[in-house]
C-alpha positions, -999 to 999 in steps of 0.1 A, spaced: -1 7 8 33 -9 12 55 -16 42 90 -29 49 107 -45 79 131 -23 98 152 -27 129 155 11 134 128 25 155 132 60 140 124 48 105 89 37 113 57 52 100 22 49 114 4 46 82 -30 28 85 -32 8 118 3 -5 125 38 9 127 58 -3 97 91 5 82 93 33 56 102 24 20 128 49 10 118 48 -26 82 60 -21 66 92 -10 41 94 19 7 110 16 -9 132 42 -19 102 63 16 87 63 7 59 38 31 49 11 9 41 -19 21 17 -46 0 23 -78 8 -10 -93 -7 -26 -62 -41 -13 -71 -38 -29 -106 -28 -62 -91 -58 -61 -66 -82 -52 -94 -69 -81 -116 -73 -106 -87 -109 -94 -81 -118 -95 -117 -103 -129 -127 -126 -153 -108 -159 -134 -116 -152 -117 -150 -175 -88 -139 -168 -50 -143 -152 -33 -113 -156 4 -105 -136 26 -82 -157 53 -67 
């Protein structure tokens, strides 16, 4: 999930646990989250690098 800083109160979304600014370049899912697919790739690489063990997404 991504978030941005915004001064406008009307441009906030309540995705996850906190109100954050909306990224105008991303769509929201049903829960109000703005998902960045490349973020999952970065996370998986960071988890894999130190341990060199397979990771599975269930």
